[in-house]
N, C-alpha and C positions, 0 to 999 in steps of 0.2 A: 504494500500500500504506500502511495506517495502523498505526503502532506505538503501543502504550500502554506506558509505562514508569512503574512505581509506586515511589515513594520508600521508603526503609528501613522494613520492617515491624517494628514494635517490640513484641515480646512477644505475649502472648495478646490484649491489647486490639487490637493492630494486625492480628492474624490475623482476629479477629472483625469488625473494620471492613472489611477486604478482602472477606471472605465476604459481608458485608451489602450492599456497593455495587458489586462488580465487574461482575456480569452487566448491571446497568442502565447502567453507564458504557460497557461494551463495545458494548451495543446502541445507545445514544444517539450514540456517536461512530464507529460503523461500524468497529470495531477488527478488524484481521486477525491481529495477533501481539502477545502480551502478555509483558512481562518484569517481574519484581519483584526488588528487592534484599532478600535474606533473611538478611543477616549478623547481624541483631538479633532474629530471629524466635523464638528459643528463650530465653525469660526475659530478653530484652534483649541477650544476647550469644551469637553462634553460631546454628547451626541443628540441629534434631534431626529424627528420623523423623516425629514427629507433624506438625510444620510442613511438612516436605517432602511428606508424603502429602496434606495439605490442599491445598497448591499444585497438586499433580497432579490432585486431584479437581476443583479449580476450573478446570482447563484451562489453567493457566499454561504458556507455552511454554518460558521459560528463567528460571533463578534465578541471580543474581550475588551475590558475597560481598564481603569487604573485609578490614580489619585484624583482625576478630574471627572469621575463618574457622575457626580451630581451637579456639575457646573451649569448644565443646560436643563432646565426643569421639564422640558418636553420628554425627557427620559421616563418620567412617571406615567406617561401615556403609552409607553412601549413595554417596559421591563416586566411588568406583572404578567403579561400575556404571551411573552415571547420565550420560546425554548432555545432560541439561537443567540440571544443577547445575554451575556453574563457579566456580573460585577465581581470584584475580588471576594473570594470565598472566606477569607479570614477577617472580614469586617464584623463588627459586633452583632450578637444574636438579635434577631428580629429586624435586621436591615432588609429593606425591600429587594425583591429579585432573587436570583439564584447565583451561587458562586461556582457552579460547574454544571455541565450538561453532558448527556450521552445521546449521540445522534446516529442514525443509520448511515451506512456507506456501503451500498450494494447489499451483500449478505452478511456484512460485518457491522460492528458498532465502534464509534470513536468517542472517547471521553475527552472533553476539553475543560481544564481547570484554570481559573484566574486567581493569582495570588498577589498581594501587595507587600512590598518591603517595608521595613520599619526604620532603617538607618537613613537619616537626613530627610525623609519625606514628611514626617510630622503629622499631617492630616490627609485623609481622615484617620482616626485611630484604628490600628489593626492588631489583631491577636498574632501570636507567634506563627509564622508560616510553616515552620518545621513541624511543630506539634499538630498543627491543623492538618497537614498532609498525612501524618501518621494515622490519624483516625479515618481520613477520607479514602486512602488507598485500599484499606481493608474492605470498604464498601464497593468501590469501583472495580476492583480486580475480580469480583464475583460476576461481573457483567461483561467486561472486555479487557484484553491485554493492551489495547491501544490507548495510552494515556498521554495527552499533550498538556504541558503546563506552561502558561504564560506568566512569568514572574516579573511583575512591573515594579522595578526597584531602582534606586539611585546608586547604591554602593556596589562596585564590582565585586568586592570581597563577599558581600551578602549573597549575591547571585551565584558566585562560584561555590561557596559553602553549601548552599541549598542543593545545587546540582549534584555535588558529590554525596550529600546526605541521601538524595533520592536515586542515586546511580543504581541501575539494575531493578528499580521498583517502578519507574515510569519510562515511557518511550522517549520523551524529550523534555528538556527544560530550556525554554527560549526566552531570553531577556528582552524587555521593552522598557521604555520611559526616557532614556537619554538621547534618543533620536539620532545617534551616530553609530553606524554599523561597525561592529568590531571584527577583527581579523582572526578570530579564534574558534571558528566553527569546528567541532571535533566530536568524536565518539569517546565517551568516558570508559574506563576499564571494564565496567560491568554491562555496557551496552546502551547507555542513555545518550542521546544526541544533545549537544549543548552549544549555545552561543551566548556571549555576555550581553550583546544587544543586537537585535534584528535590524535596527535602523528606522528610517522614516520614509514615508511616501508623500511627497509634496514639493514645495519650491526649493530648488537647489541653492540659489543665491539668497541665503537667509541665515539667521542664527537659530538653528533647531526648528525651522519652519516659520519663524517670526521675522518681521522687518528689522534690519540691523540697527537702524538709527536710534530708536528708543532704548535698545539694549546698551548701545555704546554710551548714550546719555546717562543711563542709570549707573554705569561703571564710573563715568567721569565725575558725576555730581553726588551720587549716593541717594538721590531722590527717587521716589516711585514714579514710574512712567507707565502709560497705557500701551499694551502690546497689540500688534495687528499681524495677522497672517501676511506673509510677504507676497508681493506681486511679482510679475515677470514671467516670461515664457518658458524658462528652463526648469524642467522638473526632474525629480529622481524617483525611482521605484526601488525600494529596498525590501528584500524578502529572503527567506531560506526555504529550501526544499529538503524534506526529511524522508528517506526511504526506509520503510519498516518491514521487518520480517514477520512471518506468521505468528511468532512468539510474542510480538510486540516490541522486541528490542530493535535498535536502529542499525541499519546496514551502512547508511551513508547520510551525511548532511553537507550541504554546500550553500553558499550565499549567492544571491542575485543582486546586482547593482546596475540598474538600467537608467540611462539618461535620455531625455527626448525634449524636443521643443514643441510646446503646444501654443497655438495662436488663439 
């Protein structure tokens, strides 16, 4: 089974780039199941119905979120009724929505889990992702061996530590949040695919998808500034492809980094 996981979709440019390249990527890499991180897909923060409906129209199987899950209130019109949109599993009890989902893929099933890191992120408050997964794996492994984890975290050390902690127990631990694709896609010793950050899909000439001017001003002055999704025709598409064996362990993982000009 081949899984395509697309890095954080950033605003309207990211949605347009996804729409532009997705079908070709799925065809060329023989993809069976597609996941996107959508927590920045609505104007750079959160998700709204427009983005969600586009993802459904494109045939996206699952959408993960992160620390911006609740930034666009339109999510409350979606999350309670959707099996394909998930928020971090380790948020406090009674948080709306679901933290993982199990979806059909042909005659198989794929579990997708969303976790939030605790180092440097601060809000929303999250329970321990390590202990949360200890409980969840026992439940999921009774259903399917294919378990994909989106770990939305800031610190590289936290991402790497969780990946080794889960090595051999899940199919893949794929980092999101920092918007910069890392060069460390690999198979861990017990068969779990890993990358520290999958990257970003959106405006290339930007600071993590955001217009550079207010970012520079904040660094120069220390004063808060309003961020905007960057404009410009140059876009990037960051993703990883994970090839899984029947056992659920990973046979291969490799990164995709596609640039194109959209007018």
